[in-house]
N, CA, C and O of each residue as an XYZ file, in Angstrom:
908
protein
N      96.670    -55.543     65.359
C      96.832    -55.017     64.018
C      95.752    -55.515     63.092
O      95.206    -54.783     62.267
N      95.458    -56.827     63.267
C      94.372    -57.439     62.466
C      93.038    -56.870     62.841
O      92.197    -56.647     61.969
N      92.812    -56.623     64.131
C      91.550    -56.006     64.554
C      91.389    -54.611     63.996
O      90.289    -54.216     63.610
N      92.457    -53.876     63.953
C      92.364    -52.526     63.408
C      92.025    -52.541     61.950
O      91.262    -51.709     61.459
N      92.627    -53.541     61.231
C      92.340    -53.645     59.799
C      90.912    -54.049     59.553
O      90.261    -53.554     58.633
N      90.423    -54.961     60.388
C      89.021    -55.420     60.233
C      88.045    -54.323     60.539
O      87.020    -54.166     59.875
N      88.390    -53.546     61.584
C      87.473    -52.433     61.923
C      87.424    -51.379     60.844
O      86.406    -50.714     60.654
N      88.530    -51.230     60.140
C      88.539    -50.245     59.057
C      87.750    -50.738     57.865
O      87.122    -49.934     57.177
N      87.760    -52.025     57.597
C      87.054    -52.545     56.428
C      85.546    -52.535     56.611
O      84.804    -52.540     55.628
N      85.100    -52.521     57.808
C      83.644    -52.474     58.039
C      83.093    -51.036     57.909
O      83.717    -50.044     58.286
N      81.854    -51.011     57.336
C      81.147    -49.718     57.221
C      80.198    -49.569     58.371
O      79.578    -50.539     58.806
N      80.081    -48.387     58.856
C      79.148    -48.172     59.975
C      77.698    -48.385     59.497
O      77.310    -47.840     58.464
N      76.926    -49.138     60.206
C      75.514    -49.428     59.895
C      74.621    -48.234     60.222
O      74.761    -47.557     61.240
N      73.662    -48.017     59.256
C      72.685    -46.950     59.495
C      71.571    -47.503     60.314
O      71.255    -48.693     60.298
N      70.996    -46.593     61.023
C      69.878    -47.004     61.840
C      68.660    -47.190     60.958
O      68.196    -46.268     60.288
N      68.157    -48.422     60.982
C      67.030    -48.779     60.118
C      65.755    -48.045     60.486
O      64.949    -47.737     59.607
N      65.559    -47.768     61.726
C      64.325    -47.104     62.180
C      64.163    -45.723     61.583
O      63.085    -45.344     61.125
N      65.271    -44.969     61.598
C      65.194    -43.592     61.054
C      64.924    -43.591     59.553
O      64.177    -42.749     59.054
N      65.520    -44.515     58.847
C      65.321    -44.568     57.392
C      63.886    -44.885     57.050
O      63.302    -44.275     56.154
N      63.305    -45.861     57.777
C      61.919    -46.202     57.508
C      60.982    -45.046     57.856
O      59.996    -44.812     57.157
N      61.295    -44.312     58.952
C      60.450    -43.168     59.301
C      60.478    -42.089     58.220
O      59.440    -41.527     57.871
N      61.686    -41.798     57.686
C      61.782    -40.776     56.638
C      61.038    -41.199     55.384
O      60.380    -40.390     54.730
N      61.159    -42.525     55.047
C      60.464    -43.016     53.857
C      58.961    -42.966     54.037
O      58.229    -42.645     53.101
N      58.495    -43.284     55.245
C      57.048    -43.224     55.512
C      56.503    -41.823     55.431
O      55.415    -41.600     54.899
N      57.246    -40.886     55.953
C      56.815    -39.485     55.876
C      56.747    -39.001     54.434
O      55.840    -38.242     54.091
N      57.693    -39.423     53.567
C      57.690    -38.989     52.166
C      56.461    -39.477     51.420
O      55.965    -38.799     50.521
N      55.955    -40.689     51.801
C      54.786    -41.203     51.117
C      53.478    -40.664     51.676
O      52.450    -40.801     51.012
N      53.458    -40.080     52.818
C      52.212    -39.677     53.476
C      51.797    -38.257     53.133
O      50.601    -37.974     53.066
N      52.721    -37.380     52.920
C      52.335    -35.958     52.780
C      51.480    -35.653     51.548
O      50.638    -34.762     51.653
N      51.619    -36.323     50.365
C      50.674    -36.039     49.267
C      49.245    -36.360     49.627
O      48.329    -35.636     49.237
N      49.031    -37.461     50.384
C      47.675    -37.817     50.791
C      47.095    -36.788     51.742
O      45.901    -36.487     51.719
N      47.978    -36.259     52.580
C      47.505    -35.222     53.498
C      47.057    -33.975     52.740
O      46.038    -33.373     53.079
N      47.833    -33.580     51.693
C      47.451    -32.411     50.896
C      46.126    -32.640     50.166
O      45.286    -31.743     50.113
N      45.935    -33.845     49.601
C      44.674    -34.154     48.909
C      43.509    -34.110     49.868
O      42.435    -33.617     49.523
N      43.713    -34.637     51.108
C      42.652    -34.622     52.103
C      42.280    -33.202     52.497
O      41.103    -32.882     52.667
N      43.306    -32.344     52.642
C      43.056    -30.954     53.012
C      42.302    -30.234     51.889
O      41.365    -29.481     52.155
N      42.719    -30.470     50.600
C      42.045    -29.828     49.463
C      40.589    -30.261     49.356
O      39.708    -29.453     49.063
N      40.342    -31.580     49.604
C      38.968    -32.080     49.540
C      38.111    -31.450     50.628
O      36.978    -31.034     50.385
N      38.670    -31.388     51.826
C      37.932    -30.779     52.930
C      37.646    -29.313     52.657
O      36.566    -28.814     52.972
N      38.629    -28.617     52.064
C      38.418    -27.201     51.737
C      37.335    -27.019     50.684
O      36.532    -26.090     50.777
N      37.304    -27.910     49.668
C      36.276    -27.804     48.629
C      34.892    -28.036     49.207
O      33.937    -27.341     48.860
N      34.788    -29.041     50.109
C      33.493    -29.320     50.740
C      33.036    -28.124     51.572
O      31.870    -27.732     51.546
N      33.994    -27.555     52.313
C      33.639    -26.405     53.146
C      33.221    -25.215     52.289
O      32.293    -24.487     52.641
N      33.915    -25.017     51.150
C      33.565    -23.903     50.268
C      32.190    -24.097     49.659
O      31.434    -23.136     49.518
N      31.848    -25.355     49.287
C      30.527    -25.617     48.709
C      29.432    -25.381     49.735
O      28.384    -24.815     49.424
N      29.691    -25.830     50.981
C      28.666    -25.653     52.014
C      28.483    -24.196     52.385
O      27.403    -23.803     52.828
N      29.507    -23.395     52.215
C      29.431    -21.958     52.540
C      29.573    -21.131     51.260
O      30.320    -20.155     51.209
N      28.827    -21.555     50.220
C      28.942    -20.910     48.904
C      28.552    -19.438     48.954
O      29.250    -18.585     48.406
N      27.419    -19.140     49.622
C      26.946    -17.768     49.679
C      27.954    -16.849     50.341
O      28.196    -15.738     49.870
N      28.552    -17.321     51.452
C      29.538    -16.478     52.149
C      30.779    -16.269     51.299
O      31.381    -15.195     51.327
N      31.174    -17.318     50.522
C      32.371    -17.189     49.699
C      32.144    -16.197     48.552
O      33.025    -15.403     48.221
N      30.935    -16.259     47.948
C      30.654    -15.374     46.826
C      30.586    -13.915     47.255
O      30.849    -13.019     46.453
N      30.229    -13.669     48.528
C      30.214    -12.282     49.005
C      31.617    -11.677     49.021
O      31.801    -10.480     48.802
N      32.604    -12.545     49.290
C      33.974    -12.032     49.388
C      34.677    -11.938     48.033
O      35.738    -11.322     47.930
N      34.081    -12.559     46.966
C      34.699    -12.487     45.649
C      34.452    -11.108     45.025
O      33.412    -10.505     45.288
N      35.384    -10.589     44.201
C      35.130     -9.327     43.477
C      33.954     -9.476     42.518
O      33.606    -10.579     42.096
N      33.355     -8.337     42.187
C      32.151     -8.351     41.349
C      32.415     -8.961     39.983
O      31.570     -9.707     39.487
N      33.531     -8.683     39.362
C      33.820     -9.140     38.007
C      34.173    -10.597     37.897
O      34.295    -11.094     36.777
N      34.348    -11.327     39.005
C      34.801    -12.717     38.915
C      33.730    -13.665     39.396
O      34.038    -14.822     39.678
N      32.446    -13.221     39.508
C      31.382    -14.119     39.920
C      31.170    -15.171     38.853
O      31.156    -14.822     37.673
N      31.007    -16.408     39.187
C      30.799    -17.459     38.177
C      29.443    -17.296     37.514
O      28.473    -16.890     38.154
N      29.382    -17.611     36.242
C      28.155    -17.531     35.470
C      27.541    -18.909     35.343
O      28.232    -19.911     35.155
N      26.204    -18.931     35.454
C      25.504    -20.185     35.213
C      25.467    -20.444     33.720
O      25.803    -19.568     32.922
N      25.056    -21.656     33.340
C      25.018    -22.016     31.922
C      24.031    -21.150     31.168
O      24.317    -20.716     30.052
N      22.849    -20.885     31.769
C      21.847    -20.077     31.092
C      22.320    -18.639     30.923
O      22.076    -18.021     29.887
N      23.008    -18.096     31.955
C      23.520    -16.731     31.840
C      24.590    -16.641     30.764
O      24.637    -15.671     30.008
N      25.440    -17.641     30.695
C      26.485    -17.640     29.676
C      25.890    -17.720     28.277
O      26.349    -17.044     27.356
N      24.857    -18.559     28.125
C      24.203    -18.671     26.823
C      23.559    -17.349     26.419
O      23.665    -16.928     25.267
N      22.878    -16.684     27.389
C      22.240    -15.404     27.099
C      23.259    -14.350     26.706
O      23.033    -13.570     25.780
N      24.400    -14.330     27.424
C      25.444    -13.353     27.103
C      26.007    -13.611     25.711
O      26.258    -12.671     24.957
N      26.206    -14.887     25.367
C      26.722    -15.210     24.040
C      25.737    -14.801     22.948
O      26.138    -14.301     21.897
N      24.413    -15.021     23.208
C      23.400    -14.640     22.232
C      23.355    -13.121     22.036
O      23.249    -12.636     20.910
N      23.437    -12.369     23.158
C      23.421    -10.908     23.065
C      24.637    -10.395     22.300
O      24.528     -9.480     21.485
N      25.802    -10.997     22.573
C      27.009    -10.576     21.879
C      26.914    -10.874     20.390
O      27.335    -10.073     19.555
N      26.345    -12.060     20.062
C      26.178    -12.410     18.654
C      25.229    -11.449     17.962
O      25.471    -11.043     16.825
N      24.117    -11.073     18.662
C      23.157    -10.139     18.077
C      23.792     -8.774     17.831
O      23.557     -8.148     16.797
N      24.601     -8.315     18.791
C      25.271     -7.031     18.610
C      26.231     -7.074     17.430
O      26.348     -6.111     16.672
N      26.922     -8.214     17.285
C      27.846     -8.348     16.166
C      27.118     -8.353     14.834
O      27.564     -7.736     13.866
N      25.967     -9.072     14.792
C      25.199     -9.105     13.542
C      24.632     -7.740     13.187
O      24.654     -7.336     12.024
N      24.116     -7.017     14.208
C      23.538     -5.703     13.948
C      24.596     -4.705     13.511
O      24.299     -3.767     12.772
N      25.819     -4.899     13.959
C      26.883     -3.980     13.574
C      27.240     -4.132     12.100
O      27.708     -3.183     11.471
N      27.014     -5.363     11.532
C      27.373     -5.599     10.134
C      26.171     -5.617      9.219
O      26.314     -5.851      8.019
N      24.993     -5.376      9.755
C      23.775     -5.405      8.947
C      23.286     -3.989      8.698
O      23.093     -3.222      9.642
N      23.087     -3.643      7.454
C      22.589     -2.309      7.119
C      21.106     -2.219      7.422
O      20.386     -3.201      7.242
N      20.632     -1.068      7.876
C      19.180     -0.922      8.153
C      18.373     -1.072      6.883
O      18.731     -0.526      5.840
N      17.290     -1.808      6.973
C      16.399     -2.049      5.840
C      15.151     -1.197      6.025
O      14.428     -1.351      7.009
N      14.904     -0.310      5.088
C      13.734      0.552      5.159
C      12.596     -0.080      4.382
O      12.804     -0.532      3.257
N      11.393     -0.126      4.951
C      10.267     -0.724      4.227
C       9.925      0.068      2.976
O       9.966      1.299      2.962
N       9.583     -0.676      1.917
C       9.226     -0.044      0.646
C       7.784      0.445      0.720
O       6.859     -0.336      0.943
N       7.613      1.726      0.532
C       6.282      2.313      0.576
C       5.609      2.145     -0.776
O       6.195      2.472     -1.808
N       4.353      1.626     -0.778
C       3.662      1.480     -2.064
C       3.362      2.828     -2.697
O       2.959      3.782     -2.031
N       3.567      2.872     -3.973
C       3.325      4.108     -4.714
C       1.880      4.112     -5.194
O       1.458      3.232     -5.945
N       1.131      5.114     -4.748
C      -0.275      5.207     -5.134
C      -0.364      5.733     -6.570
O       0.167      6.793     -6.903
N      -1.039      4.973     -7.385
C      -1.230      5.386     -8.768
C      -2.525      6.177     -8.912
O      -3.569      5.748     -8.421
N      -2.467      7.308     -9.569
C      -3.699      8.099     -9.732
C      -4.700      7.362    -10.606
O      -4.335      6.643    -11.535
N      -5.952      7.558    -10.287
C      -7.013      6.922    -11.075
C      -7.027      7.497    -12.489
O      -6.750      8.675    -12.719
N      -7.356      6.626    -13.405
C      -7.393      7.049    -14.806
C      -8.500      8.079    -15.019
O      -9.658      7.850    -14.672
N      -8.125      9.193    -15.584
C      -9.078     10.271    -15.857
C      -9.239     10.385    -17.367
O      -8.251     10.540    -18.084
N     -10.458     10.311    -17.851
C     -10.643     10.434    -19.303
C     -10.143     11.775    -19.822
O     -10.341     12.820    -19.202
N      -9.502     11.714    -20.961
C      -8.950     12.937    -21.548
C     -10.069     13.905    -21.904
O     -11.082     13.526    -22.492
N      -9.862     15.149    -21.535
C     -10.853     16.172    -21.836
C     -10.664     16.666    -23.269
O      -9.532     16.823    -23.727
N     -11.753     16.909    -23.968
C     -11.618     17.415    -25.343
C     -10.961     18.793    -25.346
O     -11.113     19.579    -24.411
N     -10.241     19.054    -26.401
C      -9.619     20.366    -26.559
C     -10.700     21.432    -26.761
O     -11.748     21.150    -27.341
N     -10.447     22.655    -26.284
C     -11.422     23.737    -26.504
C     -11.682     23.947    -28.001
O     -10.757     23.981    -28.812
N     -12.971     24.086    -28.342
C     -13.333     24.278    -29.741
C     -13.722     22.999    -30.443
O     -14.410     23.048    -31.463
N     -13.297     21.828    -29.919
C     -13.679     20.562    -30.526
C     -15.125     20.234    -30.177
O     -15.572     20.444    -29.049
N     -15.849     19.715    -31.171
C     -17.233     19.333    -30.941
C     -17.440     17.843    -31.193
O     -18.549     17.410    -31.506
N     -16.387     17.072    -31.059
C     -16.469     15.612    -31.107
C     -15.560     15.041    -30.027
O     -14.539     15.635    -29.680
N     -15.938     13.893    -29.508
C     -15.119     13.236    -28.499
C     -15.915     12.899    -27.253
O     -17.129     13.095    -27.197
N     -15.197     12.382    -26.239
C     -15.822     11.960    -24.990
C     -15.495     12.955    -23.874
O     -14.635     13.824    -24.020
N     -16.204     12.802    -22.761
C     -15.893     13.572    -21.565
C     -16.439     14.977    -21.545
O     -15.991     15.794    -20.741
N     -17.388     15.286    -22.400
C     -18.004     16.612    -22.346
C     -18.969     16.673    -21.158
O     -19.680     15.711    -20.867
N     -18.975     17.797    -20.494
C     -19.876     17.985    -19.363
C     -20.133     19.475    -19.152
O     -19.340     20.320    -19.569
N     -21.248     19.780    -18.501
C     -21.588     21.173    -18.215
C     -22.944     21.250    -17.549
O     -23.677     20.264    -17.470
N     -23.263     22.441    -17.071
C     -24.571     22.698    -16.466
C     -25.398     23.505    -17.455
O     -25.008     24.602    -17.855
N     -26.540     22.954    -17.847
C     -27.344     23.544    -18.911
C     -28.617     24.183    -18.340
O     -29.237     23.664    -17.411
N     -28.982     25.327    -18.931
C     -30.209     26.048    -18.588
C     -31.035     26.190    -19.872
O     -30.686     25.612    -20.901
N     -32.104     26.942    -19.813
C     -32.877     27.245    -21.015
C     -32.303     28.495    -21.671
O     -31.915     29.441    -20.985
N     -32.252     28.496    -22.959
C     -31.709     29.651    -23.679
C     -32.596     30.890    -23.461
O     -33.814     30.786    -23.315
N     -31.954     32.044    -23.445
C     -32.638     33.293    -23.149
C     -32.210     33.837    -21.811
O     -32.415     35.019    -21.534
N     -31.616     33.005    -20.970
C     -31.142     33.449    -19.651
C     -29.639     33.259    -19.486
O     -29.056     33.757    -18.523
N     -29.001     32.538    -20.421
C     -27.574     32.239    -20.255
C     -26.714     32.809    -21.365
O     -25.517     32.528    -21.412
N     -27.289     33.606    -22.266
C     -26.498     34.212    -23.331
C     -25.992     33.211    -24.340
O     -24.860     33.328    -24.808
N     -26.816     32.210    -24.694
C     -26.456     31.188    -25.675
C     -25.156     30.469    -25.310
O     -24.300     30.242    -26.166
N     -25.022     30.121    -24.060
C     -23.855     29.360    -23.612
C     -24.348     28.288    -22.647
O     -24.865     28.607    -21.576
N     -24.191     27.013    -23.019
C     -24.674     25.891    -22.211
C     -26.172     26.043    -21.906
O     -26.586     26.113    -20.749
N     -26.948     26.090    -22.960
C     -28.389     26.218    -22.801
C     -29.117     25.350    -23.815
O     -28.549     24.959    -24.835
N     -30.369     25.054    -23.526
C     -31.201     24.221    -24.396
C     -32.259     25.112    -25.033
O     -32.989     25.815    -24.335
N     -32.339     25.081    -26.372
C     -33.284     25.924    -27.098
C     -34.560     25.159    -27.466
O     -35.651     25.729    -27.474
N     -34.416     23.875    -27.769
C     -35.579     23.041    -28.092
C     -35.238     21.582    -27.812
O     -34.167     21.279    -27.287
N     -36.156     20.676    -28.165
C     -35.929     19.264    -27.892
C     -34.853     18.627    -28.731
O     -34.449     17.497    -28.458
N     -34.369     19.331    -29.764
C     -33.295     18.778    -30.607
C     -32.176     19.785    -30.875
O     -31.348     19.564    -31.759
N     -32.143     20.882    -30.126
C     -31.117     21.905    -30.342
C     -30.662     22.492    -29.009
O     -31.483     22.888    -28.181
N     -29.333     22.543    -28.808
C     -28.768     23.174    -27.596
C     -27.457     23.859    -27.954
O     -26.834     23.553    -28.970
N     -27.060     24.778    -27.110
C     -25.807     25.513    -27.278
C     -24.810     25.018    -26.225
O     -25.139     24.850    -25.050
N     -23.580     24.794    -26.696
C     -22.533     24.296    -25.805
C     -21.224     24.971    -26.182
O     -20.750     24.864    -27.313
N     -20.650     25.672    -25.203
C     -19.417     26.430    -25.445
C     -19.605     27.407    -26.622
O     -18.750     27.554    -27.495
N     -20.783     28.068    -26.589
C     -21.136     29.091    -27.583
C     -21.215     28.522    -29.004
O     -21.059     29.251    -29.983
N     -21.459     27.222    -29.100
C     -21.612     26.567    -30.392
C     -22.950     25.838    -30.416
O     -23.270     25.098    -29.485
N     -23.739     26.043    -31.481
C     -25.040     25.403    -31.621
C     -24.859     23.940    -32.039
O     -24.155     23.649    -33.006
N     -25.503     23.017    -31.300
C     -25.427     21.585    -31.579
C     -26.836     21.092    -31.885
O     -27.744     21.226    -31.066
N     -27.005     20.525    -33.064
C     -28.301     19.988    -33.490
C     -28.259     18.462    -33.384
O     -27.391     17.816    -33.972
N     -29.206     17.890    -32.629
C     -29.270     16.433    -32.530
C     -29.621     15.875    -33.904
O     -30.742     16.039    -34.385
N     -28.649     15.214    -34.528
C     -28.790     14.823    -35.928
C     -29.736     13.655    -36.133
O     -30.208     13.461    -37.253
N     -30.037     12.871    -35.116
C     -30.816     11.645    -35.297
C     -32.287     11.802    -34.899
O     -33.023     10.816    -34.894
N     -32.741     13.046    -34.558
C     -34.141     13.230    -34.157
C     -34.700     14.533    -34.733
O     -33.964     15.404    -35.197
N     -36.021     14.631    -34.684
C     -36.741     15.863    -35.032
C     -37.719     16.143    -33.902
O     -38.575     15.314    -33.594
N     -37.587     17.331    -33.275
C     -38.406     17.663    -32.106
C     -39.585     18.543    -32.502
O     -39.521     19.239    -33.516
N     -40.665     18.521    -31.712
C     -41.808     19.422    -31.972
C     -41.400     20.876    -31.766
O     -40.486     21.185    -31.001
N     -42.104     21.759    -32.472
C     -41.835     23.193    -32.345
C     -42.519     23.741    -31.087
O     -43.519     23.198    -30.616
N     -41.949     24.833    -30.555
C     -42.569     25.522    -29.426
C     -43.049     26.913    -29.861
O     -44.201     27.271    -29.618
N     -42.185     27.689    -30.494
C     -42.551     29.036    -30.918
C     -43.388     29.000    -32.205
O     -44.282     29.828    -32.376
N     -43.116     28.075    -33.090
C     -43.831     27.979    -34.363
C     -44.726     26.736    -34.388
O     -44.925     26.125    -35.438
N     -45.244     26.382    -33.258
C     -46.099     25.185    -33.189
C     -47.389     25.400    -33.960
O     -47.928     26.506    -33.990
N     -47.881     24.339    -34.580
C     -49.112     24.400    -35.356
C     -50.344     24.225    -34.469
O     -51.459     24.573    -34.858
N     -50.132     23.697    -33.306
C     -51.239     23.519    -32.370
C     -50.683     23.476    -30.959
O     -49.474     23.408    -30.735
N     -51.637     23.519    -29.994
C     -51.206     23.498    -28.596
C     -50.570     22.159    -28.219
O     -49.651     22.112    -27.402
N     -51.053     21.091    -28.805
C     -50.470     19.767    -28.501
C     -49.005     19.722    -28.913
O     -48.166     19.192    -28.184
N     -48.691     20.287    -30.102
C     -47.280     20.304    -30.530
C     -46.448     21.190    -29.610
O     -45.313     20.863    -29.265
N     -47.044     22.329    -29.219
C     -46.311     23.235    -28.311
C     -46.029     22.543    -26.974
O     -44.915     22.630    -26.457
N     -47.006     21.872    -26.423
C     -46.812     21.176    -25.133
C     -45.774     20.066    -25.258
O     -44.912     19.895    -24.396
N     -45.879     19.324    -26.345
C     -44.915     18.243    -26.548
C     -43.503     18.795    -26.745
O     -42.529     18.232    -26.248
N     -43.408     19.916    -27.487
C     -42.096     20.522    -27.715
C     -41.455     21.009    -26.413
O     -40.253     20.852    -26.202
N     -42.287     21.605    -25.539
C     -41.735     22.079    -24.266
C     -41.295     20.897    -23.389
O     -40.275     20.982    -22.705
N     -42.053     19.805    -23.406
C     -41.677     18.622    -22.625
C     -40.358     18.034    -23.130
O     -39.519     17.611    -22.336
N     -40.178     18.009    -24.468
C     -38.928     17.503    -25.042
C     -37.751     18.403    -24.665
O     -36.648     17.923    -24.406
N     -37.995     19.692    -24.639
C     -36.948     20.657    -24.266
C     -36.483     20.435    -22.817
O     -35.285     20.416    -22.535
N     -37.455     20.268    -21.905
C     -37.107     20.037    -20.493
C     -36.348     18.721    -20.329
O     -35.378     18.628    -19.576
N     -36.821     17.707    -21.057
C     -36.175     16.396    -20.930
C     -34.757     16.412    -21.466
O     -33.872     15.799    -20.869
N     -34.514     17.093    -22.572
C     -33.156     17.185    -23.106
C     -32.230     17.895    -22.126
O     -31.090     17.473    -21.933
N     -32.711     18.969    -21.506
C     -31.876     19.662    -20.502
C     -31.511     18.720    -19.360
O     -30.356     18.689    -18.935
N     -32.474     17.955    -18.859
C     -32.211     17.047    -17.743
C     -31.203     15.966    -18.131
O     -30.338     15.612    -17.331
N     -31.307     15.447    -19.336
C     -30.384     14.404    -19.783
C     -28.961     14.949    -19.946
O     -27.993     14.272    -19.600
N     -28.833     16.177    -20.473
C     -27.496     16.766    -20.608
C     -26.859     17.038    -19.250
O     -25.640     16.947    -19.111
N     -27.667     17.368    -18.253
C     -27.134     17.643    -16.904
C     -26.895     16.377    -16.087
O     -26.407     16.450    -14.959
N     -27.234     15.217    -16.646
C     -27.112     13.960    -15.887
C     -25.674     13.449    -15.801
O     -25.411     12.492    -15.072
N     -24.745     14.061    -16.523
C     -23.354     13.606    -16.450
C     -22.628     13.827    -17.760
O     -23.148     14.458    -18.680
N     -21.403     13.289    -17.830
C     -20.581     13.459    -19.030
C     -21.237     12.765    -20.223
O     -21.906     11.742    -20.076
N     -21.033     13.334    -21.388
C     -21.617     12.769    -22.599
C     -20.581     12.817    -23.719
O     -19.519     13.426    -23.597
N     -20.935     12.152    -24.807
C     -20.045     12.054    -25.960
C     -20.731     12.664    -27.180
O     -21.935     12.503    -27.379
N     -19.945     13.364    -27.988
C     -20.449     13.941    -29.240
C     -19.823     13.174    -30.402
O     -18.602     13.119    -30.552
N     -20.700     12.582    -31.221
C     -20.260     11.746    -32.341
C     -20.661     12.420    -33.650
O     -21.766     12.949    -33.773
N     -19.755     12.396    -34.622
C     -20.045     12.996    -35.936
C     -21.220     12.297    -36.607
O     -21.398     11.084    -36.500
N     -22.019     13.110    -37.307
C     -23.093     12.574    -38.148
C     -22.474     12.226    -39.498
O     -21.872     13.085    -40.143
N     -22.617     10.970    -39.932
C     -21.876     10.565    -41.140
C     -22.287     11.286    -42.412
O     -21.487     11.360    -43.344
N     -23.486     11.816    -42.490
C     -23.958     12.436    -43.729
C     -23.453     13.868    -43.904
O     -23.206     14.303    -45.029
N     -23.298     14.605    -42.797
C     -22.885     16.007    -42.914
C     -22.378     16.493    -41.557
O     -22.776     15.979    -40.511
N     -21.490     17.494    -41.590
C     -20.952     18.054    -40.352
C     -21.848     19.158    -39.809
O     -21.911     19.357    -38.596
N     -22.550     19.888    -40.697
C     -23.393     21.004    -40.282
C     -24.711     20.955    -41.054
O     -24.813     20.382    -42.139
N     -25.722     21.593    -40.434
C     -26.997     21.743    -41.144
C     -26.950     23.022    -41.981
O     -25.958     23.748    -41.906
N     -27.992     23.332    -42.783
C     -27.949     24.536    -43.635
C     -27.770     25.830    -42.861
O     -27.353     26.829    -43.448
N     -28.066     25.855    -41.568
C     -27.909     27.076    -40.773
C     -26.536     27.152    -40.084
O     -26.302     28.061    -39.288
N     -25.648     26.232    -40.371
C     -24.310     26.257    -39.776
C     -24.220     25.645    -38.386
O     -23.213     25.817    -37.699
N     -25.243     24.947    -37.973
C     -25.234     24.295    -36.660
C     -24.618     22.892    -36.784
O     -24.898     22.167    -37.739
N     -23.785     22.522    -35.815
C     -23.106     21.230    -35.844
C     -24.124     20.092    -35.722
O     -24.979     20.096    -34.836
N     -24.013     19.133    -36.621
C     -24.849     17.939    -36.548
C     -24.091     16.859    -35.776
O     -23.058     16.357    -36.219
N     -24.638     16.519    -34.608
C     -23.978     15.538    -33.758
C     -24.992     14.581    -33.165
O     -26.160     14.917    -32.971
N     -24.509     13.366    -32.879
C     -25.288     12.396    -32.110
C     -24.734     12.428    -30.687
O     -23.541     12.213    -30.478
N     -25.596     12.693    -29.717
C     -25.178     12.779    -28.317
C     -25.324     11.387    -27.686
O     -26.404     10.798    -27.693
N     -24.210     10.877    -27.140
C     -24.173      9.523    -26.588
C     -23.803      9.559    -25.108
O     -23.091     10.448    -24.640
N     -24.313      8.562    -24.393
C     -23.880      8.327    -23.010
C     -23.951      6.808    -22.755
O     -24.981      6.171    -22.975
N     -22.838      6.262    -22.292
C     -22.753      4.811    -22.012
C     -23.158      3.978    -23.229
O     -23.807      2.940    -23.099
N     -22.764      4.452    -24.412
C     -23.034      3.713    -25.633
C     -24.446      3.837    -26.148
O     -24.793      3.174    -27.126
N     -25.275      4.655    -25.535
C     -26.667      4.829    -25.948
C     -26.901      6.276    -26.392
O     -26.381      7.219    -25.794
N     -27.700      6.428    -27.460
C     -28.015      7.758    -27.973
C     -29.086      8.412    -27.107
O     -30.115      7.805    -26.809
N     -28.831      9.659    -26.705
C     -29.841     10.420    -25.968
C     -31.046     10.703    -26.862
O     -32.185     10.699    -26.395
N     -30.796     10.946    -28.142
C     -31.905     11.164    -29.074
C     -32.791      9.935    -29.174
O     -34.015     10.059    -29.225
N     -32.180      8.722    -29.204
C     -32.975      7.495    -29.263
C     -33.816      7.329    -27.996
O     -34.925      6.798    -28.051
N     -33.289      7.782    -26.859
C     -34.062      7.713    -25.620
C     -35.272      8.642    -25.686
O     -36.351      8.287    -25.211
N     -35.101      9.831    -26.274
C     -36.229     10.754    -26.435
C     -37.292     10.158    -27.372
O     -38.489     10.363    -27.172
N     -36.840      9.423    -28.389
C     -37.799      8.763    -29.284
C     -38.603      7.709    -28.527
O     -39.820      7.624    -28.688
N     -37.933      6.911    -27.706
C     -38.629      5.872    -26.954
C     -39.635      6.478    -25.978
O     -40.669      5.872    -25.699
N     -39.343      7.654    -25.464
C     -40.256      8.306    -24.526
C     -41.382      9.050    -25.241
O     -42.245      9.639    -24.590
N     -41.380      9.027    -26.566
C     -42.456      9.652    -27.343
C     -42.385     11.157    -27.401
O     -43.399     11.798    -27.676
N     -41.241     11.746    -27.157
C     -41.117     13.205    -27.129
C     -40.627     13.773    -28.448
O     -40.850     14.956    -28.709
N     -39.979     12.998    -29.282
C     -39.466     13.447    -30.578
C     -39.712     12.343    -31.602
O     -40.118     11.231    -31.264
N     -39.452     12.686    -32.863
C     -39.521     11.710    -33.953
C     -38.114     11.419    -34.461
O     -37.208     12.239    -34.314
N     -37.943     10.245    -35.059
C     -36.703      9.954    -35.758
C     -36.653     10.693    -37.071
O     -37.685     11.169    -37.545
N     -35.459     10.806    -37.686
C     -35.304     11.558    -38.944
C     -36.107     10.916    -40.069
O     -36.499     11.591    -41.021
N     -36.348      9.630    -39.961
C     -37.145      8.969    -41.005
C     -38.620      9.339    -40.906
O     -39.363      9.151    -41.869
N     -39.063      9.865    -39.754
C     -40.451     10.282    -39.545
C     -40.585     11.796    -39.504
O     -41.443     12.334    -38.805
N     -39.747     12.465    -40.245
C     -39.724     13.932    -40.204
C     -41.071     14.528    -40.643
O     -41.461     15.586    -40.147
N     -41.751     13.897    -41.520
C     -42.986     14.476    -42.033
C     -44.202     14.261    -41.163
O     -45.269     14.792    -41.468
N     -44.080     13.505    -40.095
C     -45.255     13.267    -39.235
C     -45.563     14.514    -38.405
O     -44.658     15.207    -37.941
N     -46.832     14.779    -38.233
C     -47.236     15.939    -37.453
C     -47.503     15.585    -36.006
O     -47.474     14.421    -35.607
N     -47.773     16.660    -35.208
C     -48.035     16.499    -33.767
C     -49.456     16.893    -33.376
O     -49.874     16.695    -32.235
N     -50.170     17.434    -34.306
C     -51.503     17.914    -33.985
C     -52.564     16.818    -34.206
O     -53.751     17.053    -33.982
């Protein structure tokens, strides 16, 4: 009876060997998985080209330089989408200053020009009659600051020759370019109704140039002869 009671109070002993084996197996399997993963990574690195062939096209890994380039391109596209096109400003060409032309009928001012011939062939329009008289726009203009030798009413051949030379020279000077007509301060017209004007170019009197060349006299020397 006592033996039966003692046998009941005892617990059956577990086999120590089996418990240690189960515990050892529980601690070993994580190391085995890590070893397998490491071996797989090494194998994948050594066979990188073969592995990349089997990957889909869209999942290929990008290098650092490729990623940077893609980011830069995306940023540029984003900036261009929000940036308005800038058109270069074209310089506006300014027309050159043109001197104002005198009104028709005016016999004073700047910018007068024309082609002059000798009177008798042009119908008294843009022609030279003598060394101190010419027609311009059908208006007779008398050089107010000079007196020229006569040609038709010359007192001698020397005066006639000098008068013709003055006539030719005045025509050439009028055809040399634009000129200015300045009012004569003493009178607007001579007794015959011809406009008294001083003909100027570049601030110099054409009549004064004829005086320097010895072809005409100044108004103060009106009484001097040519013979």
